[in-house]
C-alpha positions as CSV (number, residue, x, y, z in Angstrom):
1,M,18.7,5.8,11.6
2,T,16.8,8.9,12.6
3,S,16.1,12.5,11.0
4,R,14.3,15.4,12.3
5,D,10.8,16.5,10.9
6,S,11.4,19.9,9.9
7,S,7.8,20.3,9.4
8,S,7.1,20.2,12.8
9,S,7.8,23.3,15.4
10,T,8.3,20.8,17.9
11,G,11.4,19.5,16.3
12,R,10.7,15.5,17.0
13,V,12.7,12.7,16.0
14,I,11.3,10.3,13.5
15,D,12.9,6.9,13.6
16,W,13.5,5.1,10.4
17,T,14.9,1.8,11.6
18,N,11.8,-0.2,11.2
19,A,11.1,1.3,7.8
20,N,10.4,-1.6,5.2
21,P,13.5,-1.3,2.8
22,T,12.1,-4.2,0.4
23,I,9.6,-1.9,-1.4
24,T,11.6,-0.8,-4.4
25,E,9.0,-0.8,-7.1
26,P,8.7,2.6,-8.5
27,L,5.4,4.5,-8.8
28,W,3.9,5.3,-12.0
29,T,2.3,8.9,-12.6
30,V,-0.9,9.8,-14.2
31,D,1.3,10.3,-17.5
32,D,2.9,7.3,-17.4
33,V,-0.5,5.3,-16.9
34,A,-2.0,7.4,-19.5
35,S,0.7,6.6,-21.8
36,Y,0.7,2.9,-21.2
37,L,-2.9,2.4,-21.5
38,R,-3.3,5.1,-24.3
39,L,-5.8,7.1,-22.3
40,K,-5.9,10.9,-21.7
41,K,-4.7,12.0,-18.2
42,E,-8.1,13.4,-17.2
43,T,-9.5,9.9,-17.9
44,V,-6.9,8.3,-15.8
45,R,-7.6,10.6,-13.0
46,M,-11.5,10.1,-13.3
47,M,-10.9,6.4,-13.3
48,A,-8.6,6.6,-10.1
49,C,-11.2,8.6,-8.5
50,L,-13.9,6.2,-9.4
51,G,-11.6,3.1,-8.3
52,T,-11.6,1.8,-11.9
53,L,-7.8,2.1,-11.7
54,P,-5.9,0.8,-8.6
55,G,-4.0,3.8,-7.3
56,I,-3.0,6.2,-4.5
57,K,-3.5,9.7,-4.1
58,I,-0.7,11.4,-2.3
59,G,-1.4,14.8,-1.4
60,R,-2.9,16.3,-4.8
61,V,-1.5,13.6,-7.1
62,W,-2.2,10.1,-7.9
63,R,0.5,7.5,-8.3
64,F,0.2,4.1,-9.5
65,K,2.1,0.6,-9.2
66,A,3.0,-0.7,-12.3
67,S,2.5,-4.4,-11.2
68,D,-1.2,-3.1,-10.2
69,I,-2.2,-1.6,-13.5
70,K,-0.9,-4.8,-15.2
71,E,-2.4,-7.2,-12.9
72,M,-5.8,-5.3,-13.5
73,L,-5.6,-5.9,-17.2
74,K,-5.1,-9.5,-17.1
75,N,-7.8,-9.8,-14.8
76,P,-10.3,-7.1,-15.5
77,K,-13.1,-8.8,-13.6
78,N,-11.2,-9.3,-10.3
79,R,-10.5,-5.6,-9.6
80,S,-9.9,-4.6,-6.1
81,H,-11.2,-1.2,-5.2
82,S,-10.2,-1.3,-1.4
83,S,-7.6,1.3,-1.8
84,N,-9.7,3.8,-3.4
85,T,-12.7,3.3,-1.9
86,Q,-11.6,3.5,1.5
87,N,-10.6,6.9,1.5
88,K,-14.2,8.2,0.2
89,Q,-15.8,7.1,3.6
């Protein structure tokens, strides 16, 4: 399966054949996490920026895997900040 990259002036073709089709977990928004944790949206954003909440920034918005948030609550001392701190270097 291929598609044209419409954002590129070269019109290159992107090959999606080797894309990982097993990723099916939906991503939560800041609103979703704030509601789940009963926090303000600003607090969720700040915690994500600091690496306290596991998430990924896509463009200008944060996204979170529900399983990562739930795991963080189960094991608060074993938090992994690797996905957030790598972007700060």
